[in-house]
LOLONU-122715 format. One record per residue (C-alpha): x, y, z. Coordinates in nm, 4 decimals. Layout:
<node <X; Y; Z>>
...
END
This chain:
<node <-3.7781; 8.6594; 6.2942>>
<node <-3.5587; 8.9442; 6.3785>>
<node <-3.2605; 9.0204; 6.1631>>
<node <-2.9131; 8.9989; 6.3195>>
<node <-2.7248; 9.3207; 6.2602>>
<node <-2.3446; 9.3272; 6.2711>>
<node <-2.2158; 9.6496; 6.4145>>
<node <-1.8508; 9.7582; 6.4022>>
<node <-1.6712; 9.7239; 6.7313>>
<node <-1.5721; 10.0508; 6.8906>>
<node <-1.2225; 10.1244; 6.9930>>
<node <-1.1455; 10.1499; 7.3619>>
<node <-1.1531; 10.4907; 7.5240>>
<node <-0.8257; 10.6749; 7.4832>>
<node <-0.7236; 10.5154; 7.1527>>
<node <-0.7251; 10.7724; 6.8752>>
<node <-0.7828; 10.7283; 6.5115>>
<node <-0.4107; 10.7691; 6.4541>>
<node <-0.3395; 10.4484; 6.6424>>
<node <-0.6132; 10.2730; 6.4441>>
<node <-0.4630; 10.3934; 6.1194>>
<node <-0.1176; 10.2749; 6.2246>>
<node <-0.2510; 9.9269; 6.2858>>
<node <-0.2658; 9.9416; 6.6649>>
<node <-0.6306; 9.8204; 6.6666>>
<node <-0.8462; 9.6688; 6.3933>>
<node <-1.1386; 9.8734; 6.2680>>
<node <-1.3696; 9.5860; 6.1662>>
<node <-1.4378; 9.2327; 6.2911>>
<node <-1.3115; 9.0663; 5.9758>>
<node <-0.9697; 9.2277; 6.0267>>
<node <-0.9066; 9.0215; 6.3433>>
<node <-0.8342; 8.7204; 6.1228>>
<node <-0.5574; 8.8944; 5.9369>>
<node <-0.2013; 8.9402; 6.0590>>
<node <-0.0745; 9.2916; 6.0049>>
<node <0.2797; 9.4149; 6.0691>>
<node <0.2891; 9.6500; 6.3625>>
<node <0.4517; 9.9752; 6.2749>>
<node <0.7635; 10.0412; 6.4856>>
<node <1.0076; 10.3267; 6.5227>>
<node <1.2055; 10.4131; 6.2151>>
<node <1.5731; 10.3235; 6.2458>>
<node <1.8032; 10.5845; 6.0958>>
<node <2.1021; 10.4157; 5.9305>>
<node <2.4190; 10.5827; 5.8091>>
<node <2.4404; 10.5875; 5.4305>>
<node <2.7075; 10.3601; 5.2848>>
<node <3.0459; 10.5169; 5.2337>>
<node <3.1244; 10.5729; 4.8661>>
<node <3.4102; 10.3631; 4.7301>>
<node <3.7538; 10.5203; 4.7050>>
<node <3.8303; 10.6654; 4.3637>>
<node <4.0825; 10.4772; 4.1509>>
<node <4.4450; 10.5958; 4.1540>>
<node <4.5353; 10.8736; 3.9142>>
<node <4.8097; 10.8213; 3.6534>>
<node <5.0517; 11.0200; 3.8709>>
<node <4.9744; 10.8006; 4.1710>>
<node <5.0275; 10.4886; 3.9647>>
<node <5.3712; 10.6129; 3.8522>>
<node <5.4573; 10.6955; 4.2130>>
<node <5.3452; 10.3515; 4.3238>>
<node <5.5507; 10.1685; 4.0617>>
<node <5.8579; 10.3762; 4.1499>>
<node <5.8112; 10.3035; 4.5184>>
<node <5.7694; 9.9326; 4.4459>>
<node <6.0976; 9.9197; 4.2543>>
<node <6.2789; 10.1162; 4.5239>>
<node <6.1516; 9.8885; 4.8029>>
<node <6.2516; 9.5704; 4.6158>>
<node <6.6026; 9.7052; 4.5615>>
<node <6.6308; 9.8164; 4.9261>>
<node <6.5077; 9.4811; 5.0626>>
<node <6.7417; 9.2779; 4.8439>>
<node <7.0387; 9.5013; 4.9317>>
<node <6.9685; 9.4854; 5.3056>>
<node <6.8958; 9.1135; 5.3318>>
<node <7.0948; 8.9337; 5.0602>>
<node <7.4440; 9.0662; 5.1438>>
<node <7.6554; 8.8002; 5.3220>>
<node <7.7363; 8.8760; 5.6848>>
<node <8.0900; 8.9940; 5.7682>>
<node <8.1355; 8.7323; 6.0365>>
<node <7.9673; 8.3966; 6.1022>>
<node <7.6887; 8.4091; 6.3581>>
<node <7.5782; 8.1424; 6.6039>>
<node <7.2234; 8.0244; 6.5332>>
<node <7.0193; 8.0322; 6.8549>>
<node <6.6733; 7.9505; 6.7154>>
<node <6.5039; 7.7172; 6.4699>>
<node <6.3469; 7.7758; 6.1305>>
<node <5.9839; 7.7726; 6.2470>>
<node <5.9957; 8.0279; 6.5301>>
<node <5.7713; 8.3361; 6.5271>>
<node <5.9561; 8.5541; 6.7788>>
<node <6.3170; 8.4458; 6.7308>>
<node <6.6205; 8.5245; 6.9412>>
<node <6.6861; 8.7431; 7.2426>>
<node <6.5786; 9.0555; 7.0523>>
<node <6.2984; 8.8791; 6.8632>>
<node <6.0258; 9.1375; 6.9245>>
<node <6.2488; 9.4164; 6.7940>>
<node <6.3129; 9.2108; 6.4800>>
<node <5.9389; 9.1485; 6.4394>>
<node <5.8622; 9.5208; 6.4453>>
<node <6.1514; 9.5955; 6.2079>>
<node <6.0350; 9.3295; 5.9596>>
<node <5.6793; 9.4644; 5.9623>>
<node <5.7942; 9.8228; 5.9035>>
<node <6.0356; 9.7118; 5.6276>>
<node <5.7499; 9.5886; 5.4050>>
<node <5.4958; 9.8626; 5.4750>>
<node <5.6288; 10.0768; 5.1844>>
<node <5.5877; 9.7760; 4.9542>>
<node <5.2156; 9.7604; 5.0364>>
<node <5.1824; 10.1362; 4.9945>>
<node <5.3483; 10.1249; 4.6516>>
<node <5.1376; 9.8312; 4.5374>>
<node <4.8132; 9.9993; 4.6417>>
<node <4.9078; 10.3287; 4.4730>>
<node <4.9914; 10.1330; 4.1573>>
<node <4.6320; 10.0067; 4.1524>>
<node <4.6896; 9.6495; 4.2717>>
<node <4.4001; 9.4835; 4.4600>>
<node <4.4439; 9.3725; 4.8196>>
<node <4.5017; 9.0047; 4.7389>>
<node <4.7657; 9.0864; 4.4818>>
<node <4.9402; 9.3192; 4.7282>>
<node <4.9565; 9.0525; 4.9983>>
<node <5.0655; 8.7909; 4.7438>>
<node <5.3491; 9.0217; 4.6269>>
<node <5.4726; 9.0688; 4.9830>>
<node <5.4544; 8.6932; 5.0431>>
<node <5.6386; 8.6104; 4.7205>>
<node <5.9194; 8.8581; 4.7838>>
<node <5.9635; 8.7428; 5.1428>>
<node <5.9682; 8.3737; 5.0497>>
<node <6.2186; 8.4426; 4.7722>>
<node <6.4478; 8.6328; 5.0098>>
<node <6.4281; 8.3624; 5.2783>>
<node <6.5005; 8.0818; 5.0311>>
<node <6.7997; 8.2726; 4.8951>>
<node <6.9299; 8.3262; 5.2488>>
<node <6.8826; 7.9584; 5.3251>>
<node <7.0477; 7.8180; 5.0110>>
<node <7.2913; 8.0821; 4.8839>>
<node <7.3759; 8.3642; 5.1254>>
<node <7.6081; 8.2845; 5.4121>>
<node <7.5695; 8.4273; 5.7609>>
<node <7.1936; 8.4929; 5.7215>>
<node <6.9120; 8.3056; 5.8950>>
<node <6.5835; 8.2124; 5.7248>>
<node <6.2810; 8.1837; 5.9553>>
<node <5.9037; 8.1554; 5.9350>>
<node <5.8822; 8.4729; 6.1426>>
<node <6.0323; 8.6803; 5.8601>>
<node <5.7738; 8.5514; 5.6111>>
<node <5.4791; 8.6169; 5.8418>>
<node <5.5902; 8.9617; 5.9549>>
<node <5.6918; 9.0779; 5.6071>>
<node <5.3578; 8.9719; 5.4602>>
<node <5.1778; 9.1450; 5.7468>>
<node <5.3700; 9.4638; 5.6759>>
<node <5.2772; 9.4550; 5.3086>>
<node <4.9080; 9.4091; 5.3927>>
<node <4.9197; 9.6928; 5.6476>>
<node <5.0803; 9.9235; 5.3916>>
<node <4.8067; 9.8391; 5.1415>>
<node <4.5344; 9.9246; 5.3950>>
<node <4.6971; 10.2597; 5.4785>>
<node <4.7383; 10.3499; 5.1128>>
<node <4.3736; 10.2760; 5.0354>>
<node <4.2637; 10.5210; 5.3029>>
<node <4.5326; 10.7824; 5.2470>>
<node <4.2833; 11.0463; 5.1296>>
<node <4.0844; 11.0225; 5.4503>>
<node <4.4034; 11.0210; 5.6595>>
<node <4.5566; 11.3207; 5.4845>>
<node <4.2337; 11.5201; 5.4498>>
<node <4.0116; 11.4074; 5.7382>>
<node <3.6910; 11.5722; 5.8437>>
<node <3.6747; 11.7602; 6.1700>>
<node <3.5335; 11.4716; 6.3740>>
<node <3.7725; 11.2186; 6.2265>>
<node <4.0676; 11.4562; 6.2692>>
<node <3.9892; 11.4918; 6.6398>>
<node <3.9756; 11.1142; 6.6848>>
<node <4.3020; 11.0703; 6.4962>>
<node <4.4687; 11.3449; 6.7028>>
<node <4.3537; 11.1804; 7.0246>>
<node <4.4887; 10.8458; 6.9044>>
<node <4.8204; 11.0066; 6.8085>>
<node <4.8519; 11.1586; 7.1561>>
<node <4.7759; 10.8222; 7.3141>>
<node <5.0352; 10.6548; 7.0904>>
<node <5.2980; 10.9118; 7.1894>>
<node <5.2328; 10.8565; 7.5622>>
<node <5.2280; 10.4804; 7.5134>>
<node <5.5674; 10.4886; 7.3395>>
<node <5.7205; 10.7041; 7.6159>>
<node <5.5661; 10.5057; 7.9033>>
<node <5.6569; 10.1746; 7.7382>>
<node <6.0166; 10.2861; 7.6974>>
<node <6.0273; 10.3889; 8.0643>>
<node <5.8988; 10.0474; 8.1672>>
<node <6.1446; 9.8628; 7.9439>>
<node <6.4438; 10.0589; 8.0799>>
<node <6.3699; 9.9652; 8.4413>>
<node <6.5378; 9.6752; 8.6144>>
<node <6.3951; 9.4004; 8.8367>>
<node <6.6075; 9.2247; 9.1048>>
<node <6.7238; 8.8721; 9.0144>>
<node <6.6924; 8.5906; 9.2698>>
<node <7.0026; 8.3923; 9.3604>>
<node <7.2278; 8.2825; 9.6462>>
<node <7.3107; 8.5556; 9.9017>>
<node <7.6824; 8.5103; 9.8425>>
<node <7.8178; 8.4898; 9.4872>>
<node <7.9962; 8.1727; 9.3785>>
<node <8.1523; 8.0277; 9.0688>>
<node <7.8734; 7.9042; 8.8415>>
<node <7.8402; 7.5373; 8.7482>>
<node <7.8034; 7.6409; 8.3826>>
<node <8.1075; 7.5573; 8.1727>>
<node <8.0748; 7.8445; 7.9243>>
<node <7.8485; 8.1436; 7.8584>>
<node <7.5539; 8.0446; 7.6374>>
<node <7.5982; 8.1438; 7.2712>>
<node <7.9136; 8.3488; 7.3349>>
<node <8.2816; 8.3267; 7.2459>>
<node <8.5595; 8.2038; 7.4758>>
<node <8.7766; 8.4654; 7.6421>>
<node <9.1442; 8.4049; 7.5592>>
<node <9.2753; 8.5926; 7.8676>>
<node <9.2778; 8.4983; 8.2359>>
<node <9.0556; 8.6524; 8.5072>>
<node <9.2361; 8.7175; 8.8344>>
<node <8.9664; 8.8434; 9.0680>>
<node <8.6057; 8.9569; 9.0526>>
<node <8.3501; 9.1021; 9.2911>>
<node <7.9722; 9.1321; 9.2811>>
<node <7.8800; 9.4038; 9.5239>>
<node <8.0995; 9.3677; 9.8334>>
<node <8.1571; 8.9943; 9.7853>>
<node <8.4654; 8.8632; 9.6043>>
<node <8.4884; 8.5646; 9.3721>>
<node <8.8199; 8.3918; 9.2863>>
<node <8.8262; 8.2112; 8.9508>>
<node <8.9419; 7.8519; 8.9278>>
<node <9.0603; 7.8483; 8.5673>>
<node <9.1196; 8.0654; 8.2623>>
<node <8.8593; 8.1844; 8.0187>>
<node <8.5448; 8.3788; 8.1050>>
<node <8.4430; 8.3949; 8.4713>>
<node <8.0848; 8.2765; 8.5281>>
<node <7.9305; 8.3771; 8.8619>>
<node <7.6026; 8.2639; 9.0159>>
<node <7.4628; 8.5425; 9.2347>>
<node <7.1495; 8.7274; 9.3239>>
<node <7.1590; 9.0858; 9.2062>>
<node <6.9556; 9.3794; 9.3438>>
<node <6.8048; 9.6552; 9.1363>>
<node <7.1232; 9.8613; 9.1635>>
<node <7.4221; 9.6386; 9.0981>>
<node <7.7959; 9.6885; 9.0739>>
<node <8.0753; 9.4534; 8.9617>>
<node <8.4563; 9.4639; 8.9329>>
<node <8.6876; 9.2474; 8.7229>>
<node <9.0659; 9.2181; 8.7267>>
<node <9.2103; 9.0200; 8.4384>>
<node <9.5216; 8.9699; 8.2258>>
<node <9.5220; 8.9722; 7.8468>>
<node <9.3020; 9.1195; 7.5767>>
<node <9.1244; 8.9275; 7.3048>>
<node <9.1851; 9.0117; 6.9383>>
<node <8.8864; 8.8444; 6.7750>>
<node <8.6376; 9.0473; 6.5742>>
<node <8.3372; 8.9567; 6.7907>>
<node <8.1887; 9.0175; 7.1304>>
<node <8.3818; 8.8200; 7.3905>>
<node <8.2442; 8.7940; 7.7496>>
<node <8.4891; 8.8228; 8.0397>>
<node <8.2537; 8.8349; 8.3415>>
<node <7.9144; 8.6648; 8.3215>>
<node <7.6850; 8.7073; 8.6258>>
<node <7.3530; 8.5200; 8.6213>>
<node <7.0756; 8.4411; 8.8683>>
<node <6.9320; 8.1127; 8.9862>>
<node <6.6177; 8.1281; 8.7677>>
<node <6.7812; 8.1028; 8.4238>>
<node <7.1278; 8.1249; 8.2653>>
<node <7.0647; 8.4715; 8.1245>>
<node <7.3261; 8.7386; 8.2079>>
<node <7.2201; 8.9882; 8.4735>>
<node <7.5524; 9.1684; 8.4353>>
<node <7.7907; 9.1148; 8.1445>>
<node <8.1386; 9.2644; 8.1082>>
<node <8.3207; 9.1915; 7.7857>>
<node <8.5170; 9.3131; 7.4850>>
<node <8.4087; 9.4042; 7.1352>>
<node <8.7102; 9.4664; 6.9154>>
<node <8.8985; 9.7391; 7.1031>>
<node <8.6083; 9.8506; 7.3258>>
<node <8.5213; 9.7454; 7.6805>>
<node <8.1448; 9.6823; 7.7128>>
<node <7.9072; 9.6602; 8.0094>>
<node <7.5498; 9.5323; 7.9862>>
<node <7.2949; 9.5105; 8.2670>>
<node <6.9756; 9.3151; 8.2203>>
<node <6.6645; 9.5374; 8.2045>>
<node <6.2991; 9.4617; 8.1480>>
<node <6.3600; 9.5114; 7.7778>>
<node <6.5299; 9.1700; 7.7705>>
<node <6.2115; 9.0035; 7.9020>>
<node <6.0152; 9.1786; 7.6243>>
<node <6.2622; 9.0529; 7.3610>>
<node <6.3899; 9.4041; 7.2848>>
<node <6.7461; 9.5303; 7.2571>>
<node <6.9270; 9.6276; 7.5763>>
<node <7.1423; 9.9460; 7.5891>>
<node <7.5095; 9.9130; 7.6792>>
<node <7.7881; 10.1461; 7.7904>>
<node <8.1311; 10.1298; 7.6259>>
<node <8.4842; 10.2459; 7.6845>>
<node <8.5975; 10.3085; 7.3291>>
<node <8.9519; 10.2043; 7.2407>>
<node <9.0264; 10.0680; 7.5894>>
<node <9.1946; 9.7547; 7.4511>>
<node <9.3663; 9.9180; 7.1529>>
<node <9.7010; 9.9355; 7.3322>>
<node <9.6519; 9.6212; 7.5464>>
<node <9.8434; 9.3027; 7.4745>>
<node <9.8188; 8.9386; 7.5751>>
<node <9.9929; 9.0109; 7.9116>>
<node <9.8448; 9.3459; 7.9988>>
<node <9.6735; 9.3583; 8.3391>>
<node <9.3607; 9.5704; 8.3565>>
<node <9.0694; 9.6463; 8.5882>>
<node <8.7082; 9.7132; 8.4830>>
<node <8.4342; 9.8199; 8.7256>>
<node <8.0798; 9.9322; 8.6574>>
<node <7.7116; 9.8636; 8.6957>>
<node <7.3766; 10.0368; 8.7297>>
<node <7.3357; 10.3245; 8.9732>>
<node <6.9770; 10.4469; 8.9731>>
<node <6.9062; 10.4809; 8.6003>>
<node <7.2669; 10.5465; 8.4967>>
<node <7.4978; 10.2831; 8.3474>>
<node <7.8613; 10.3476; 8.4339>>
<node <8.1898; 10.1796; 8.3421>>
<node <8.5443; 10.2670; 8.4458>>
<node <8.8708; 10.0991; 8.3507>>
<node <9.2427; 10.1267; 8.3818>>
<node <9.5284; 9.9048; 8.2742>>
<node <9.8930; 9.8683; 8.3793>>
<node <10.1963; 9.9729; 8.1785>>
<node <10.4959; 9.7648; 8.0819>>
<node <10.6315; 9.7586; 8.4408>>
<node <10.3053; 9.6787; 8.6091>>
<node <10.2304; 10.0279; 8.7400>>
<node <9.8710; 10.1387; 8.7026>>
<node <9.8337; 10.4223; 8.4580>>
<node <9.6244; 10.6991; 8.6145>>
<node <9.3736; 10.8404; 8.5659>>
<node <9.1165; 10.5660; 8.4912>>
<node <8.8937; 10.6088; 8.1908>>
<node <8.5200; 10.6451; 8.2562>>
<node <8.1983; 10.6299; 8.0556>>
<node <7.8381; 10.6825; 8.1667>>
<node <7.5012; 10.6423; 7.9974>>
<node <7.1932; 10.8049; 8.1514>>
<node <6.8850; 10.6076; 8.0529>>
<node <6.5667; 10.8028; 7.9669>>
<node <6.2225; 10.7266; 7.8183>>
<node <6.3056; 10.9517; 7.5241>>
<node <6.5647; 10.6953; 7.4095>>
<node <6.3112; 10.4274; 7.3187>>
<node <6.4505; 10.3971; 6.9665>>
<node <6.7568; 10.2221; 7.1159>>
<node <6.5329; 9.9292; 7.2109>>
<node <6.4544; 9.8692; 6.8409>>
<node <6.7432; 9.9940; 6.6260>>
<node <6.9846; 9.7187; 6.5165>>
<node <7.2621; 9.9368; 6.3703>>
<node <7.2840; 10.2585; 6.5769>>
<node <7.3617; 10.2341; 6.9486>>
<node <7.3547; 10.4806; 7.2309>>
<node <7.6871; 10.6592; 7.2473>>
<node <7.7403; 10.6533; 6.8710>>
<node <7.7950; 10.9870; 6.6926>>
<node <7.4560; 10.9508; 6.5207>>
<node <7.2646; 10.8822; 6.8438>>
<node <7.1607; 11.2486; 6.9109>>
<node <7.0314; 11.2850; 6.5557>>
<node <6.8329; 10.9611; 6.5845>>
<node <6.6836; 11.0836; 6.9146>>
<node <6.5713; 11.4089; 6.7511>>
<node <6.4143; 11.2243; 6.4561>>
<node <6.2482; 10.9753; 6.6935>>
<node <6.0791; 11.2401; 6.9078>>
<node <5.9816; 11.4610; 6.6125>>
<node <5.8424; 11.1630; 6.4232>>
<node <5.6297; 11.0500; 6.7176>>
<node <5.4703; 11.3953; 6.7521>>
<node <5.4359; 11.4773; 6.3809>>
<node <5.0963; 11.2983; 6.3442>>
<node <4.9606; 11.4768; 6.6528>>
<node <5.0562; 11.8146; 6.5034>>
<node <4.9083; 11.7251; 6.1630>>
<node <4.5713; 11.5923; 6.2787>>
<node <4.5520; 11.8411; 6.5645>>
<node <4.5803; 12.1254; 6.3120>>
<node <4.2945; 11.9770; 6.1100>>
<node <4.0834; 11.9447; 6.4238>>
<node <4.1734; 12.3018; 6.5345>>
<node <3.9386; 12.4536; 6.2754>>
<node <3.6511; 12.4050; 6.5218>>
<node <3.8333; 12.2861; 6.8380>>
<node <4.1324; 12.5160; 6.8521>>
<node <4.1522; 12.5282; 7.2320>>
<node <4.0954; 12.1579; 7.2722>>
<node <4.3621; 12.0705; 7.0145>>
<node <4.6161; 12.3087; 7.1718>>
<node <4.5383; 12.1691; 7.5200>>
<node <4.5749; 11.8103; 7.3940>>
<node <4.9145; 11.8840; 7.2393>>
<node <5.0386; 12.0675; 7.5482>>
<node <4.9279; 11.7980; 7.7904>>
<node <5.0812; 11.5248; 7.5722>>
<node <5.4241; 11.6950; 7.5604>>
<node <5.4267; 11.7815; 7.9324>>
<node <5.3205; 11.4314; 8.0311>>
<node <5.5694; 11.2570; 7.8002>>
<node <5.8749; 11.4727; 7.8684>>
<node <5.8003; 11.5854; 8.2234>>
<node <5.5696; 11.3582; 8.4202>>
<node <5.6786; 11.0133; 8.2957>>
<node <6.0554; 11.0690; 8.3552>>
<node <5.9823; 11.2155; 8.6994>>
<node <5.7670; 10.9182; 8.8033>>
<node <6.0235; 10.6653; 8.6788>>
<node <6.3196; 10.8396; 8.8400>>
<node <6.4908; 10.9105; 8.5090>>
<node <6.6852; 11.2193; 8.4165>>
<node <6.4949; 11.5240; 8.3021>>
<node <6.4469; 11.5774; 7.9301>>
<node <6.7204; 11.7874; 7.7726>>
<node <6.6670; 12.1136; 7.5876>>
<node <6.7395; 11.9328; 7.2596>>
<node <6.4628; 11.6801; 7.3300>>
<node <6.2103; 11.9531; 7.4143>>
<node <6.3063; 12.1335; 7.0934>>
<node <6.2672; 11.8142; 6.8903>>
<node <5.9187; 11.7544; 7.0345>>
<node <5.8056; 12.1097; 6.9609>>
<node <5.9558; 12.0890; 6.6123>>
<node <5.7590; 11.7721; 6.5439>>
<node <5.4339; 11.9388; 6.6482>>
<node <5.5019; 12.2524; 6.4449>>
<node <5.6155; 12.0475; 6.1445>>
<node <5.2914; 11.8480; 6.1488>>
<node <5.0812; 12.1632; 6.1827>>
<node <5.2717; 12.3273; 5.8954>>
<node <5.2179; 12.0220; 5.6753>>
<node <4.8446; 12.0325; 5.7506>>
<node <4.8289; 12.4025; 5.6589>>
<node <5.0099; 12.3417; 5.3295>>
<node <4.7833; 12.0496; 5.2447>>
<node <4.4717; 12.2565; 5.3187>>
<node <4.5975; 12.5457; 5.1085>>
<node <4.6693; 12.3145; 4.8206>>
<node <4.3210; 12.1622; 4.8350>>
<node <4.1445; 12.4987; 4.8473>>
<node <4.3564; 12.6655; 4.5775>>
<node <4.1864; 12.6666; 4.2317>>
<node <4.3392; 12.4569; 3.9597>>
<node <4.4783; 12.6092; 3.6384>>
<node <4.1697; 12.4921; 3.4499>>
<node <3.9395; 12.6642; 3.6996>>
<node <4.1454; 12.9848; 3.6746>>
<node <4.1162; 12.9855; 3.2955>>
<node <3.7396; 12.9267; 3.3187>>
<node <3.6860; 13.2132; 3.5619>>
<node <3.9465; 13.4438; 3.4095>>
<node <4.1465; 13.4596; 3.7348>>
<node <4.5141; 13.5493; 3.6809>>
<node <4.7707; 13.2825; 3.7611>>
<node <4.9903; 13.3306; 4.0718>>
<node <5.3299; 13.4871; 4.0340>>
<node <5.5984; 13.2494; 3.9150>>
<node <5.3518; 13.0194; 3.7404>>
<node <5.4010; 12.9408; 3.3717>>
<node <5.0266; 12.9215; 3.3037>>
<node <4.9987; 13.2998; 3.2942>>
<node <5.2642; 13.3513; 3.0258>>
<node <5.1277; 13.4078; 2.6767>>
<node <5.2596; 13.1999; 2.3956>>
END
């Protein structure tokens, strides 16, 4: 009886011993019964990022100081009673409240960002930082609700303030990477800063445009009895016109007109008597058929004549710019006859007025005021205290433009160590597009020399700050100088012998 001999099975032609060693084919019959893992390609993974170092004692002191300063600032700004009673136009549980609700949301978020930064620098964990922002906001809102008069407590304030505190904590925990980024990260941050600058300019241009309002072809007295959420005019309108069409009022008080208004609109109002109340008082209220929101509003605030035209900013819940004739009603009495005319011509708000003397003769020449809208004035859509036409408006415009371009200059200077031409090209294209192309496309006025200077100053200021930060990081410390025997720089006290 012949013996059965088991021979090892040969590998197919073309399969090398390397594949057999890697487990591609078994080398013996008994290995067919085993399940072996098939070797695949090796996946290269990025090593985990090391945790951020704890704050130094100096950073903790800075954080505690910033926390105290923010608490004092928030309490001073929010717990002071209002000078005049306000009409509440929203409930307690709204998230975007009022006609300028989105501007208030952004302001509330930014107000609590320093609180989160201070808490993170002081060494507080993320949950404690968010809890501190929530506790401070709830305390402020309850005080406004129960104690302070003229202030409105809402859920929106609590949510946005807490969000701002959390955002500040996140920024503070990554401040070392943001202030001393690597070359790749610096380029990404510079690109994001350029995109943010263009987004702010283009968004401002969109918000300062106007859309036509539907309505009857001929203006008529509105069926509304009074302007929504506004005071009652104590004088008497005599005649008004919307475009070429005239409207004769039927009674005293503010004149409400229902009319369709084109993109460029003009109105005229003749009335008798000024109002002496310390509030905004509407005199002419023009609205469309879609909603009782003013398309054109002529009124009085203290001694000033005011004209507002509805822009897209109103639909976005932002603040709408206005043009004013300062002191127009200072000399006017209860029987003074006056005429106000104005509107929107292109992208320019204009208002002119004249009033009669004691004998009824018109006093020439009429007073005029104009306001040229521009994408560089986007801060006016957010700021609650400073308005276009105020003495501080040019300074705020300079700070706005320089602040928007400061991050681009800072991170662009960090990226310029290896991408100098790309960083310079990015900064140049961003400035030219924001101050040249966007206004030209939107039909706005050209940027002024002051605005160009502010933009360049912001870029140079950011680049200078980056150079100083880099020099400070590369300079040896006093301990390293003593170890290497290097003399201390001039003016330093470490080189003076005791």
